[in-house]
C-alpha positions in Angstrom: -0.2 0.2 0.0 1.4 3.5 -1.2 1.0 6.5 1.2 -0.3 9.6 -0.1 1.5 12.5 1.4 0.6 15.4 -0.5 0.4 18.7 0.8 -1.4 21.6 -0.6 -4.9 23.1 -0.6 -7.9 21.2 -1.2 -10.6 22.5 -3.8 -13.0 22.9 -1.1 -10.5 25.6 0.7 -9.8 27.3 -2.6 -13.4 27.6 -3.4 -13.9 29.1 0.3 -11.5 31.9 -0.3 -12.4 32.5 -3.3 -16.0 32.9 -2.2 -14.7 35.5 1.0 -12.7 37.6 -1.7 -15.9 37.9 -3.8 -17.9 39.1 -1.0 -15.3 41.6 0.0 -15.0 42.9 -3.3 -18.6 43.4 -3.6 -18.9 45.4 -0.7 -15.9 47.5 -1.7 -17.3 48.2 -4.6 -20.8 49.0 -2.9 -18.9 51.3 -0.5 -17.0 53.3 -3.0 -20.4 54.0 -5.2 -21.8 55.2 -2.2 -18.9 57.5 -1.1 -18.6 58.8 -5.2 -22.6 59.5 -5.3 -22.1 61.6 -1.9 -19.1 63.5 -2.9 -21.0 64.3 -6.6 -24.3 65.4 -4.1 -22.1 67.6 -2.0 -20.1 69.3 -5.3 -23.8 69.9 -6.6 -25.1 71.2 -3.3 -22.0 73.4 -2.9 -22.3 74.9 -6.2 -25.9 75.7 -5.9 -25.3 77.1 -2.3 -22.7 79.4 -3.9 -24.2 80.2 -7.3 -24.9 83.7 -7.0 -20.9 84.2 -5.7 -19.7 82.3 -8.9 -21.5 84.3 -11.5 
């Protein structure tokens, strides 16, 4: 009988890591999108508040 002493990661472990990375990436993209929308809204509000001065 031959012993199998292979080392490394199993397919299930690799899929788990890939799933975690995917979830974190989606969260990061969603957070970035929300932050950019807030930035654009604040820019519009700031421009509108200072409109008579900038003309």
